[in-house]
Backbone as ProteinMPNN parsed JSONL, in Angstrom:
{"seq_chain_A": "XXXXXXXXXXXXXXXXXXXXXXXXXXXXXXXXXXXXXXXXXXXXXXXXXXXXXXXXXXXXXXXXXXXXXXXXXXXXXXXXXXXXXXXXXXXXXXXXXXXXXXXXXXXXXXXXXXXXXXXXXXXXXXXXXXXXXXXXXXXXXXXXXXXXXXXXXXXXXXXXXXXXXXXXXXXXXXXXXXXXXXXXXXXXXXXXXXXXXXXXXXXXXXXXXXXXXXX", "coords_chain_A": {"N_chain_A": [[47.944, 207.138, -143.911], [46.236, 205.786, -141.855], [43.73, 206.982, -142.583], [43.3, 206.027, -145.166], [43.101, 203.311, -144.669], [40.752, 203.235, -143.195], [38.95, 204.128, -145.11], [39.178, 202.007, -146.875], [37.914, 200.121, -145.346], [35.251, 200.973, -145.372], [34.782, 200.723, -148.121], [35.028, 197.953, -148.355], [32.773, 197.082, -146.966], [30.688, 197.954, -148.692], [31.335, 196.531, -150.972], [30.941, 193.841, -150.188], [28.246, 193.93, -149.525], [27.108, 194.593, -151.999], [27.71, 192.292, -153.363], [25.941, 190.481, -152.341], [26.612, 189.21, -149.993], [26.158, 190.195, -147.547], [23.442, 191.272, -145.567], [21.329, 193.92, -144.657], [22.21, 194.932, -141.424], [23.975, 192.881, -140.999], [26.994, 190.959, -140.344], [30.51, 191.94, -139.943], [33.366, 194.043, -140.089], [36.874, 194.683, -139.72], [39.927, 196.523, -139.106], [43.45, 196.551, -138.354], [45.038, 199.252, -137.023], [47.942, 201.431, -137.626], [48.753, 202.398, -135.133], [48.157, 200.373, -133.425], [45.59, 200.184, -132.491], [42.204, 198.939, -133.021], [39.994, 199.357, -135.647], [36.561, 199.179, -136.257], [33.518, 198.048, -137.759], [30.268, 199.38, -136.921], [27.732, 198.356, -134.547], [24.485, 197.442, -135.562], [24.161, 199.113, -137.812], [23.339, 199.314, -141.207], [25.484, 197.759, -143.57], [25.771, 198.89, -146.112], [25.458, 201.524, -145.629], [27.291, 202.493, -143.842], [29.316, 205.017, -142.42], [32.338, 207.026, -142.128], [32.261, 208.333, -139.64], [30.778, 206.549, -138.159], [32.34, 204.404, -137.46], [33.845, 202.304, -135.013], [36.33, 202.364, -132.39], [38.749, 200.435, -130.732], [40.799, 198.898, -128.174], [43.355, 196.314, -128.316], [42.921, 194.793, -126.109], [40.25, 194.944, -125.783], [39.023, 197.206, -124.801], [36.705, 199.737, -125.276], [37.088, 202.614, -127.073], [35.816, 204.473, -128.665], [32.626, 204.929, -130.246], [30.321, 202.248, -131.146], [31.143, 199.191, -131.217], [30.799, 196.134, -133.147], [28.861, 193.461, -131.753], [30.018, 191.072, -132.07], [32.706, 191.234, -131.721], [34.541, 189.69, -130.337], [35.624, 187.579, -131.838], [37.143, 188.888, -133.768], [39.06, 190.18, -132.165], [40.269, 187.957, -131.011], [41.62, 186.846, -133.153], [43.406, 188.931, -133.897], [44.96, 189.038, -131.577], [46.125, 186.501, -131.516], [47.427, 186.273, -133.938], [49.911, 188.011, -135.126], [50.455, 188.993, -137.748], [47.984, 189.454, -138.856], [46.044, 191.882, -140.303], [43.545, 192.636, -141.039], [40.138, 191.694, -140.602], [37.318, 189.96, -141.68], [33.924, 189.272, -141.485], [31.179, 187.75, -142.86], [27.958, 186.827, -144.304], [27.766, 184.584, -146.318], [25.423, 183.051, -148.322], [25.299, 180.382, -149.56], [27.526, 179.087, -148.567], [26.902, 179.016, -145.837], [24.665, 177.377, -145.996], [25.793, 174.883, -146.627], [26.9, 174.163, -144.139], [24.6, 173.843, -142.679], [23.154, 171.807, -143.984], [24.968, 169.721, -144.017], [26.046, 168.867, -141.336], [27.987, 167.149, -140.505], [30.348, 167.64, -141.806], [33.774, 168.58, -141.685], [35.309, 170.235, -143.132], [35.025, 172.269, -146.09], [34.2, 170.428, -148.938], [36.314, 170.623, -151.104], [38.23, 169.381, -152.615], [38.274, 168.78, -155.257], [38.767, 170.874, -156.798], [41.161, 172.518, -158.344], [41.956, 175.295, -158.446], [40.99, 176.337, -156.091], [42.414, 174.933, -154.158], [44.974, 175.91, -154.635], [44.599, 178.663, -154.247], [43.46, 179.018, -151.726], [43.764, 176.82, -150.07], [42.855, 174.335, -147.634], [39.496, 174.66, -146.415], [38.24, 175.041, -143.453], [35.474, 174.091, -141.291], [34.287, 175.786, -138.647], [33.288, 174.903, -135.364], [29.958, 175.632, -134.155], [29.155, 178.655, -132.443], [27.428, 180.605, -130.036], [26.211, 183.601, -131.312], [27.857, 186.661, -130.537], [29.046, 185.863, -128.165], [31.891, 185.027, -126.05], [32.798, 182.592, -126.846], [32.873, 182.646, -129.576], [35.301, 183.683, -130.279], [37.037, 181.926, -128.909], [36.504, 179.446, -130.151], [37.777, 179.735, -132.55], [40.493, 179.569, -132.143], [41.871, 176.963, -132.346], [42.227, 176.838, -135.077], [43.981, 178.717, -135.883], [47.31, 179.876, -136.537], [46.989, 178.663, -138.973], [44.875, 178.597, -140.78], [43.214, 180.92, -142.874], [40.801, 181.41, -144.093], [37.528, 180.539, -143.373], [34.54, 178.662, -142.598], [31.933, 179.525, -140.471], [30.093, 177.511, -138.581], [26.652, 177.228, -139.232], [26.346, 179.929, -139.319], [28.094, 181.821, -140.762], [30.749, 183.195, -142.807], [34.318, 183.649, -142.432], [37.249, 185.552, -142.795], [40.655, 186.32, -142.451], [43.331, 188.6, -143.124], [46.387, 189.966, -144.528], [45.857, 192.38, -145.468], [42.967, 194.385, -146.248], [41.8, 193.809, -148.719], [42.556, 191.17, -149.205], [41.145, 189.815, -147.198], [38.445, 190.458, -147.757], [38.258, 189.494, -150.38], [38.601, 186.808, -149.844], [36.147, 186.066, -148.696], [34.446, 186.47, -150.879], [35.469, 184.526, -152.62], [34.917, 182.229, -151.117], [32.074, 182.037, -151.181], [31.671, 181.673, -153.916], [32.968, 179.2, -154.37], [31.412, 177.548, -152.733], [28.973, 177.678, -154.077], [29.63, 176.458, -156.542], [30.204, 173.851, -155.676], [27.747, 173.111, -154.615], [26.186, 173.059, -156.949], [27.496, 171.02, -158.275], [26.88, 168.893, -156.628], [24.132, 168.697, -157.103], [24.261, 167.719, -159.671], [25.098, 165.187, -159.41], [27.166, 164.806, -157.637], [30.255, 165.985, -156.328], [33.435, 165.093, -157.431], [36.535, 164.067, -156.128], [39.951, 165.078, -156.899], [42.578, 162.948, -158.244], [44.77, 161.3, -155.918], [47.529, 161.763, -156.381], [47.524, 164.145, -157.855], [46.393, 165.865, -155.983], [48.378, 165.87, -154.022], [50.488, 167.103, -155.417], [49.357, 169.612, -155.964], [48.966, 170.622, -153.399], [51.552, 170.817, -152.556], [52.401, 172.844, -154.244], [50.777, 174.856, -153.272], [51.908, 175.178, -150.753], [54.303, 176.343, -151.451], [53.408, 178.756, -152.496], [52.467, 180.002, -150.236], [50.675, 181.151, -147.254], [48.739, 183.091, -147.844], [45.512, 184.299, -148.997], [44.454, 184.166, -152.247]], "CA_chain_A": [[47.717, 205.681, -143.876], [44.998, 205.423, -141.168], [42.532, 207.402, -143.306], [43.09, 205.136, -146.309], [42.634, 202.043, -144.122], [39.334, 203.393, -142.838], [38.184, 204.176, -146.353], [39.135, 200.631, -147.356], [36.904, 199.425, -144.531], [33.93, 201.334, -145.947], [34.686, 200.108, -149.454], [34.785, 196.534, -148.155], [31.349, 196.935, -146.591], [29.875, 198.128, -149.879], [31.651, 195.422, -151.878], [30.275, 192.626, -149.696], [26.802, 194.129, -149.629], [26.756, 194.536, -153.432], [27.852, 190.907, -153.798], [24.949, 189.631, -151.713], [27.195, 188.459, -148.888], [25.692, 190.86, -146.337], [22.119, 191.866, -145.638], [21.036, 194.878, -143.563], [23.361, 195.226, -140.571], [24.718, 191.666, -140.753], [28.423, 190.907, -140.562], [31.378, 192.948, -139.344], [34.705, 194.145, -140.665], [37.792, 195.451, -138.892], [41.341, 196.628, -139.526], [44.398, 196.92, -137.315], [45.663, 200.526, -137.395], [49.383, 201.473, -137.317], [48.974, 202.674, -133.705], [47.807, 199.185, -132.625], [44.147, 200.127, -132.205], [41.362, 198.236, -133.978], [38.811, 200.072, -136.135], [35.577, 198.146, -136.536], [32.183, 198.502, -138.14], [29.407, 199.545, -135.749], [26.582, 197.476, -134.346], [23.173, 197.916, -135.905], [24.125, 200.016, -138.978], [23.482, 198.544, -142.454], [26.821, 197.905, -144.126], [25.739, 199.748, -147.275], [25.307, 202.915, -145.217], [28.273, 202.85, -142.816], [30.141, 206.192, -142.717], [33.546, 207.114, -141.281], [31.896, 208.742, -138.292], [30.13, 205.432, -137.466], [33.296, 203.38, -137.077], [34.235, 202.238, -133.607], [37.747, 202.122, -132.153], [38.969, 199.757, -129.451], [42.157, 198.387, -127.971], [43.495, 194.888, -128.464], [42.382, 194.176, -124.899], [38.806, 195.016, -125.856], [38.497, 198.467, -124.267], [36.095, 200.56, -126.299], [37.511, 204.006, -126.98], [34.815, 205.323, -129.296], [31.669, 204.215, -131.065], [29.651, 201.055, -130.641], [31.606, 198.122, -132.097], [29.966, 194.931, -133.293], [28.767, 192.56, -130.592], [30.815, 189.888, -132.388], [34.119, 191.644, -131.756], [35.42, 188.728, -129.686], [36.38, 186.767, -132.811], [38.154, 189.764, -134.365], [40.161, 190.386, -131.206], [40.985, 186.68, -130.835], [42.54, 186.702, -134.315], [44.481, 189.947, -133.791], [45.844, 188.684, -130.467], [46.828, 185.25, -131.799], [48.152, 186.309, -135.223], [50.443, 189.384, -135.304], [50.431, 189.443, -139.129], [46.615, 189.782, -139.252], [45.793, 193.307, -140.367], [42.127, 192.843, -141.338], [39.259, 190.558, -140.371], [36.022, 190.148, -142.297], [32.905, 188.271, -141.232], [29.975, 188.005, -143.647], [26.984, 185.754, -144.289], [27.573, 184.035, -147.666], [24.292, 182.12, -148.178], [25.524, 178.978, -149.929], [28.474, 178.544, -147.603], [26.145, 178.715, -144.61], [23.788, 176.262, -146.299], [26.577, 173.667, -146.514], [27.041, 173.79, -142.742], [23.293, 173.439, -142.207], [22.757, 170.547, -144.591], [25.989, 168.698, -143.772], [26.733, 169.182, -140.072], [29.102, 166.212, -140.293], [31.554, 168.089, -142.482], [34.784, 169.332, -140.92], [35.818, 171.247, -144.044], [34.314, 172.309, -147.341], [34.787, 169.332, -149.769], [36.791, 171.322, -152.31], [39.429, 168.716, -153.123], [38.154, 168.552, -156.692], [38.916, 172.2, -157.433], [42.574, 172.93, -158.257], [42.127, 176.71, -158.176], [40.713, 176.586, -154.661], [43.539, 174.395, -153.401], [46.097, 176.824, -154.807], [44.3, 180.02, -153.77], [42.992, 179.106, -150.326], [44.035, 175.631, -149.273], [41.67, 173.756, -147.001], [38.568, 175.647, -145.819], [37.589, 174.288, -142.377], [34.205, 174.549, -140.722], [34.484, 176.018, -137.226], [32.066, 174.569, -134.603], [29.073, 176.747, -133.884], [29.174, 179.387, -131.179], [26.329, 181.543, -129.962], [26.685, 184.929, -131.711], [28.041, 187.661, -129.485], [29.671, 185.316, -126.99], [33.327, 184.853, -126.099], [33.075, 181.337, -127.524], [33.128, 182.914, -130.99], [36.74, 183.812, -130.396], [37.701, 180.717, -128.412], [36.372, 178.357, -131.094], [38.677, 179.963, -133.69], [41.91, 179.42, -131.796], [42.541, 175.784, -132.885], [42.403, 176.969, -136.52], [44.913, 179.806, -136.115], [47.215, 180.775, -137.703], [47.107, 177.868, -140.184], [43.783, 178.875, -141.731], [42.759, 182.311, -142.959], [39.425, 181.411, -144.588], [36.778, 179.54, -142.625], [33.082, 178.738, -142.446], [31.449, 179.437, -139.101], [28.938, 176.62, -138.722], [25.303, 177.755, -139.029], [26.443, 181.365, -139.045], [28.639, 182.655, -141.826], [32.14, 182.965, -143.199], [35.258, 184.564, -141.812], [38.567, 185.544, -143.391], [41.584, 187.366, -142.03], [44.392, 188.759, -144.109], [47.424, 190.952, -144.264], [45.244, 193.644, -145.875], [41.536, 194.185, -146.334], [41.445, 193.163, -150.002], [42.714, 189.719, -149.039], [40.053, 189.275, -146.362], [37.176, 190.593, -148.5], [38.338, 188.566, -151.495], [38.401, 185.468, -149.313], [34.7, 185.803, -148.549], [33.907, 186.338, -152.241], [35.876, 183.218, -153.11], [34.204, 181.221, -150.346], [30.716, 181.843, -151.695], [31.739, 181.112, -155.257], [33.292, 177.778, -154.233], [30.239, 176.881, -152.158], [27.975, 177.571, -155.129], [30.08, 175.441, -157.5], [30.034, 172.522, -155.074], [26.305, 172.861, -154.52], [25.709, 172.665, -158.288], [28.069, 169.718, -158.554], [26.068, 167.912, -155.861], [22.87, 168.545, -157.821], [24.529, 166.983, -160.899], [25.532, 163.816, -159.117], [28.185, 164.757, -156.618], [31.6, 166.428, -156.671], [34.43, 164.01, -157.363], [37.86, 164.621, -155.814], [41.075, 164.827, -157.772], [43.411, 161.829, -157.83], [45.673, 161.591, -154.787], [48.807, 162.303, -156.858], [47.293, 165.534, -158.191], [46.199, 166.605, -154.727], [49.696, 166.022, -153.409], [51.254, 168.104, -156.179], [48.72, 170.924, -155.789], [49.205, 171.069, -152.031], [52.95, 171.219, -152.514], [52.447, 174.158, -154.866], [50.155, 175.776, -152.322], [52.896, 175.448, -149.685], [55.288, 177.277, -152.003], [52.751, 180.048, -152.635], [52.365, 180.61, -148.905], [49.364, 181.072, -146.62], [47.792, 184.131, -148.175], [44.358, 183.996, -149.842], [44.658, 184.876, -153.523]], "C_chain_A": [[46.447, 205.305, -143.115], [43.729, 205.793, -141.943], [42.252, 206.469, -144.473], [42.616, 203.767, -145.852], [41.168, 202.113, -143.758], [38.453, 203.457, -144.065], [38.097, 202.78, -146.973], [38.051, 199.841, -146.613], [35.497, 199.716, -145.056], [33.741, 200.689, -147.311], [34.407, 198.616, -149.334], [33.345, 196.239, -147.782], [30.462, 196.99, -147.824], [30.078, 196.978, -150.875], [30.917, 194.141, -151.461], [28.757, 192.727, -149.797], [26.353, 193.989, -151.079], [26.836, 193.105, -153.944], [26.856, 189.945, -153.155], [25.472, 188.799, -150.56], [26.835, 189.069, -147.535], [24.296, 191.411, -146.56], [21.939, 192.773, -144.424], [22.305, 195.126, -142.742], [24.187, 193.982, -140.234], [26.204, 191.843, -140.959], [29.195, 192.042, -139.875], [32.768, 192.877, -139.95], [35.598, 194.972, -139.727], [39.16, 195.517, -139.528], [42.184, 196.994, -138.31], [45.104, 198.194, -137.797], [47.153, 200.538, -137.007], [49.656, 201.734, -135.845], [48.563, 201.509, -132.798], [46.332, 199.09, -132.294], [43.41, 199.376, -133.331], [40.19, 199.127, -134.344], [37.832, 199.041, -136.651], [34.235, 198.756, -136.932], [31.261, 198.495, -136.904], [28.292, 198.507, -135.704], [25.311, 198.174, -134.85], [23.058, 198.859, -137.094], [24.268, 199.179, -140.243], [24.818, 198.824, -143.121], [26.85, 198.82, -145.35], [25.728, 201.228, -146.908], [26.323, 203.346, -144.185], [29.122, 204.027, -143.308], [31.359, 206.2, -141.785], [33.201, 207.432, -139.831], [31.277, 207.605, -137.476], [31.131, 204.425, -136.909], [33.688, 203.491, -135.611], [35.739, 201.962, -133.512], [37.904, 201.462, -130.78], [40.397, 199.237, -129.378], [42.152, 196.876, -128.198], [42.942, 194.127, -127.261], [40.858, 194.234, -124.851], [38.199, 196.265, -125.247], [37.966, 199.313, -125.394], [36.442, 202.008, -126.086], [36.524, 204.957, -127.617], [33.871, 204.429, -130.084], [31.066, 203.009, -130.356], [30.022, 199.868, -131.533], [30.675, 196.917, -132.127], [29.987, 194.081, -132.026], [29.575, 191.299, -130.823], [32.308, 190.207, -132.424], [35.062, 190.64, -131.156], [36.226, 187.933, -130.71], [37.425, 187.599, -133.522], [39.347, 189.89, -133.43], [40.962, 189.118, -130.994], [41.996, 186.476, -131.951], [43.703, 187.672, -134.179], [45.466, 189.587, -132.666], [46.721, 187.477, -130.822], [47.742, 185.323, -133.024], [48.675, 187.731, -135.465], [50.36, 189.884, -136.75], [49.025, 189.766, -139.641], [46.403, 191.284, -139.169], [44.329, 193.629, -140.653], [41.381, 191.545, -141.075], [37.876, 190.901, -140.936], [35.116, 188.973, -141.958], [31.646, 188.658, -141.991], [29.083, 186.773, -143.597], [26.733, 185.2, -145.711], [26.543, 182.905, -147.626], [24.615, 180.649, -148.463], [26.528, 178.327, -148.977], [27.793, 178.165, -146.291], [25.28, 177.473, -144.811], [24.532, 174.927, -146.208], [26.681, 173.226, -145.051], [25.71, 173.37, -142.126], [22.917, 172.034, -142.698], [23.706, 169.396, -144.259], [26.747, 168.984, -142.489], [27.866, 168.253, -139.729], [30.411, 166.694, -140.882], [32.492, 168.847, -141.562], [35.454, 170.384, -141.789], [34.992, 171.182, -145.331], [34.98, 171.281, -148.299], [35.246, 169.852, -151.134], [38.028, 170.671, -152.915], [39.284, 168.268, -154.572], [38.418, 169.808, -157.498], [40.367, 172.697, -157.31], [42.779, 174.398, -157.878], [41.935, 177.028, -156.706], [41.885, 176.107, -153.812], [44.712, 175.356, -153.442], [45.844, 178.192, -154.161], [43.948, 180.115, -152.298], [43.386, 177.932, -149.472], [42.742, 175.053, -148.722], [40.814, 174.863, -146.377], [37.799, 174.928, -144.715], [36.263, 174.905, -141.966], [34.364, 174.584, -139.204], [33.196, 175.677, -136.462], [31.268, 175.801, -134.221], [29.306, 177.348, -132.494], [27.99, 180.335, -131.19], [26.849, 182.932, -130.323], [26.786, 185.898, -130.54], [28.719, 187.167, -128.239], [31.184, 185.195, -127.16], [33.722, 183.56, -126.81], [33.358, 181.547, -129.017], [34.618, 183.077, -131.248], [37.454, 182.543, -130.011], [37.647, 179.59, -129.431], [37.301, 178.497, -132.313], [40.099, 179.534, -133.403], [42.549, 178.163, -132.331], [42.834, 175.885, -134.385], [43.409, 178.043, -136.896], [46.341, 179.385, -135.79], [47.146, 180.032, -139.032], [46.043, 178.236, -141.239], [43.38, 180.355, -141.686], [41.29, 182.398, -143.363], [38.675, 180.246, -143.989], [35.287, 179.747, -142.787], [32.787, 178.642, -140.957], [30.138, 178.7, -139.147], [27.643, 177.33, -138.334], [25.282, 179.276, -138.888], [26.954, 182.17, -140.226], [30.03, 182.25, -142.252], [33.024, 183.98, -142.558], [36.597, 184.429, -142.541], [39.411, 186.643, -142.769], [42.722, 187.42, -143.057], [45.387, 189.799, -143.685], [47.002, 192.339, -144.776], [43.755, 193.342, -146.14], [41.114, 193.524, -147.639], [41.56, 191.653, -149.901], [41.536, 189.128, -148.277], [38.691, 189.356, -147.084], [37.144, 189.59, -149.669], [38.135, 187.136, -151.037], [36.939, 185.117, -149.174], [34.028, 185.666, -149.907], [34.226, 184.97, -152.788], [35.103, 182.11, -152.407], [32.806, 180.961, -150.9], [30.734, 181.261, -153.075], [32.013, 179.599, -155.216], [32.081, 177.007, -153.732], [29.148, 176.672, -153.197], [28.359, 176.494, -156.163], [29.85, 174.044, -156.944], [28.575, 172.145, -154.944], [25.757, 172.387, -155.892], [26.265, 171.293, -158.677], [27.305, 168.612, -157.835], [24.761, 167.642, -156.595], [23.05, 167.713, -159.116], [25.075, 165.575, -160.657], [26.655, 163.693, -158.116], [29.572, 165.175, -157.108], [32.588, 165.312, -156.47], [35.812, 164.618, -157.081], [38.884, 164.325, -156.902], [41.831, 163.586, -157.336], [44.412, 162.242, -156.759], [46.994, 162.214, -155.253], [48.661, 163.786, -157.237], [47.126, 166.391, -156.964], [47.533, 166.864, -154.052], [50.515, 167.118, -154.093], [50.688, 169.496, -155.958], [48.995, 171.471, -154.405], [50.676, 171.457, -151.829], [53.139, 172.601, -153.152], [51.856, 175.224, -153.946], [51.148, 176.153, -151.208], [53.946, 176.427, -150.175], [54.711, 178.698, -152.138], [52.71, 180.78, -151.295], [50.922, 180.634, -148.449], [48.31, 182.089, -147.071], [46.66, 183.626, -149.049], [44.501, 184.818, -151.122], [43.491, 184.671, -154.465]], "O_chain_A": [[45.628, 204.565, -143.66], [42.767, 205.026, -141.966], [41.095, 206.151, -144.747], [41.826, 203.121, -146.541], [40.42, 201.162, -143.985], [37.348, 202.915, -144.078], [37.063, 202.411, -147.532], [37.366, 199.001, -147.197], [34.664, 198.816, -145.168], [32.667, 200.171, -147.618], [33.635, 198.066, -150.119], [32.769, 195.251, -148.238], [29.573, 196.153, -147.981], [29.138, 196.519, -151.524], [30.342, 193.448, -152.301], [28.073, 191.753, -150.11], [25.341, 193.346, -151.361], [26.105, 192.738, -154.864], [26.914, 188.738, -153.391], [24.86, 187.799, -150.183], [27.176, 188.51, -146.492], [24.001, 191.956, -147.624], [22.346, 192.436, -143.313], [23.346, 195.484, -143.292], [24.999, 194.004, -139.308], [26.638, 192.758, -141.66], [28.61, 192.966, -139.309], [33.275, 191.804, -140.277], [35.112, 195.858, -139.025], [39.517, 194.692, -140.37], [41.718, 197.646, -137.375], [45.704, 198.197, -138.872], [47.579, 199.751, -136.161], [50.705, 201.327, -135.345], [48.608, 201.619, -131.572], [45.861, 198.038, -131.862], [43.931, 199.209, -134.434], [39.47, 199.603, -133.467], [38.209, 198.133, -137.392], [33.876, 199.846, -136.486], [31.451, 197.711, -135.975], [27.967, 197.873, -136.708], [25.1, 199.358, -134.587], [21.97, 199.364, -137.368], [25.22, 198.406, -140.357], [25.239, 199.976, -143.23], [27.867, 199.467, -145.599], [25.958, 202.087, -147.759], [26.238, 204.468, -143.686], [29.585, 204.041, -144.448], [31.401, 205.478, -140.789], [33.783, 206.864, -138.907], [31.246, 207.672, -136.248], [30.808, 203.675, -135.988], [33.839, 204.577, -135.052], [36.34, 201.403, -134.429], [37.279, 201.873, -129.802], [41.102, 199.151, -130.384], [41.097, 196.244, -128.263], [42.546, 192.967, -127.376], [40.244, 193.634, -123.968], [36.975, 196.38, -125.181], [38.677, 199.585, -126.361], [36.131, 202.579, -125.04], [36.39, 206.104, -127.189], [34.236, 203.341, -130.529], [31.266, 202.784, -129.163], [29.311, 199.564, -132.49], [29.863, 196.723, -131.223], [30.997, 193.997, -131.327], [29.801, 190.53, -129.889], [33.077, 189.515, -133.091], [36.264, 190.697, -131.414], [37.398, 187.641, -130.473], [38.493, 187.085, -133.855], [40.496, 189.727, -133.842], [42.18, 189.168, -130.817], [43.102, 185.988, -131.714], [44.861, 187.281, -134.33], [46.669, 189.812, -132.8], [47.901, 187.433, -130.477], [48.696, 184.556, -133.149], [47.931, 188.572, -135.968], [50.209, 191.087, -136.965], [48.882, 190.296, -140.742], [46.559, 191.887, -138.108], [43.916, 194.781, -140.522], [41.903, 190.451, -141.289], [37.342, 191.985, -140.7], [35.5, 187.815, -142.127], [31.105, 189.748, -141.8], [29.408, 185.791, -142.929], [25.63, 185.328, -146.242], [26.77, 181.896, -146.957], [24.241, 179.771, -147.685], [26.39, 177.155, -148.625], [28.078, 177.116, -145.713], [25.171, 176.627, -143.923], [23.956, 173.937, -145.755], [26.562, 172.037, -144.757], [25.693, 172.619, -141.151], [22.432, 171.198, -141.935], [23.296, 168.236, -144.226], [27.935, 169.305, -142.52], [28.625, 168.504, -138.793], [31.476, 166.21, -140.5], [32.053, 169.663, -140.751], [36.087, 171.309, -141.281], [34.347, 170.174, -145.621], [36.202, 171.283, -148.441], [34.647, 169.556, -152.168], [38.786, 171.317, -153.637], [40.08, 167.466, -155.059], [38.307, 169.81, -158.724], [40.747, 173.237, -156.271], [43.665, 174.716, -157.085], [42.626, 177.878, -156.144], [42.3, 176.782, -152.87], [45.367, 175.597, -152.428], [46.755, 178.801, -153.601], [44.116, 181.169, -151.684], [43.347, 178.033, -148.245], [41.667, 175.261, -149.284], [41.332, 175.864, -145.88], [36.802, 174.266, -145.001], [35.973, 176.067, -142.25], [34.551, 173.551, -138.56], [32.117, 176.112, -136.865], [31.826, 176.875, -133.992], [29.607, 176.65, -131.526], [27.591, 180.817, -132.25], [27.814, 183.404, -129.722], [25.914, 185.945, -129.671], [28.958, 187.954, -127.324], [31.696, 185.253, -128.278], [34.837, 183.439, -127.317], [34.011, 180.715, -129.647], [35.134, 182.669, -132.289], [38.38, 182.117, -130.701], [38.618, 178.847, -129.579], [37.578, 177.522, -133.012], [40.836, 179.172, -134.321], [43.702, 178.236, -132.757], [43.615, 175.092, -134.909], [43.671, 178.266, -138.078], [46.556, 178.611, -134.856], [47.23, 180.648, -140.095], [46.305, 178.185, -142.441], [43.23, 180.949, -140.619], [40.608, 183.361, -143.011], [39.117, 179.101, -144.076], [34.823, 180.85, -143.074], [33.327, 177.779, -140.264], [29.161, 179.209, -139.696], [27.54, 177.944, -137.271], [24.308, 179.842, -138.393], [26.295, 183.119, -140.649], [30.438, 181.102, -142.078], [32.567, 185.056, -142.174], [37.023, 183.32, -142.865], [38.941, 187.765, -142.582], [43.025, 186.446, -143.745], [45.259, 190.429, -142.635], [47.691, 193.334, -144.55], [43.355, 192.182, -146.241], [40.156, 192.752, -147.653], [40.735, 190.932, -150.462], [40.996, 188.086, -148.649], [37.891, 188.422, -147.017], [36.133, 188.929, -149.907], [37.557, 186.33, -151.765], [36.53, 184.001, -149.493], [33.136, 184.835, -150.074], [33.357, 184.313, -153.36], [34.681, 181.149, -153.05], [32.4, 179.811, -151.069], [29.89, 180.423, -153.395], [31.378, 178.822, -155.929], [31.763, 175.936, -154.249], [28.48, 175.638, -153.213], [27.51, 175.718, -156.6], [29.363, 173.159, -157.648], [28.208, 170.986, -155.14], [24.972, 171.441, -155.967], [25.583, 170.503, -159.329], [27.112, 167.524, -158.379], [24.329, 166.494, -156.699], [22.103, 167.086, -159.59], [25.461, 164.874, -161.592], [27.059, 162.581, -157.776], [30.006, 164.761, -158.183], [32.574, 164.65, -155.433], [36.206, 165.584, -157.734], [38.694, 163.426, -157.721], [41.742, 163.197, -156.171], [44.844, 163.394, -156.706], [47.522, 163.102, -154.585], [49.559, 164.586, -156.976], [47.645, 167.505, -156.896], [47.782, 167.966, -153.564], [51.148, 167.944, -153.435], [51.44, 170.455, -155.783], [49.233, 172.669, -154.252], [50.988, 172.328, -151.018], [53.925, 173.418, -152.672], [52.366, 176.34, -153.854], [51.209, 177.307, -150.784], [54.432, 177.254, -149.403], [55.406, 179.693, -151.931], [52.89, 181.995, -151.223], [50.034, 180.185, -149.175], [47.135, 181.967, -146.724], [46.82, 182.637, -149.764], [44.654, 186.038, -151.064], [43.497, 185.196, -155.579]]}, "name": "protein", "num_of_chains": 1, "seq": "XXXXXXXXXXXXXXXXXXXXXXXXXXXXXXXXXXXXXXXXXXXXXXXXXXXXXXXXXXXXXXXXXXXXXXXXXXXXXXXXXXXXXXXXXXXXXXXXXXXXXXXXXXXXXXXXXXXXXXXXXXXXXXXXXXXXXXXXXXXXXXXXXXXXXXXXXXXXXXXXXXXXXXXXXXXXXXXXXXXXXXXXXXXXXXXXXXXXXXXXXXXXXXXXXXXXXXX"}
């Protein structure tokens, strides 16, 4: 099991890089291992080239046991500590999603209430206030959004998704960028229009039945 989880971590790195959601050594991915330790991508290594030997291991308390984990590990650890069901955390830099937080700093969530599939698959996608990369504030700023939200935009920085397995977390980042691109194009065509209130109510009730996972 641990070996397959670590291989999934490498596969996730390559998937995000191939999708244009990571450049060079940007972003970071982690998984919670059966023994309670956290395996995380290393600092300074391009995600397309990360190998098993590069992965870092640390405790939930933040003690580094091996390797050189990402300097942004505070947000991973904050999620694992606050949400026992979190088994994977992925942070990437989806360009269009970041652009929304730059152009519209007033937004508190991505305006996706015109997209039924997004409501059903992800629910609301909040925008977390900016924190200086590498600081403890990166973790502290997430706490008000946990455990209700699994997929988030980090203002002026990137996207973040946690899940019960790595596919859920990686898929969340892929979905985030696709949604952000659709909304951007809708804005260029005159502005995205929300669904009627009755439809939104019905869709959100269906989302509640589906549960909190990102699909």
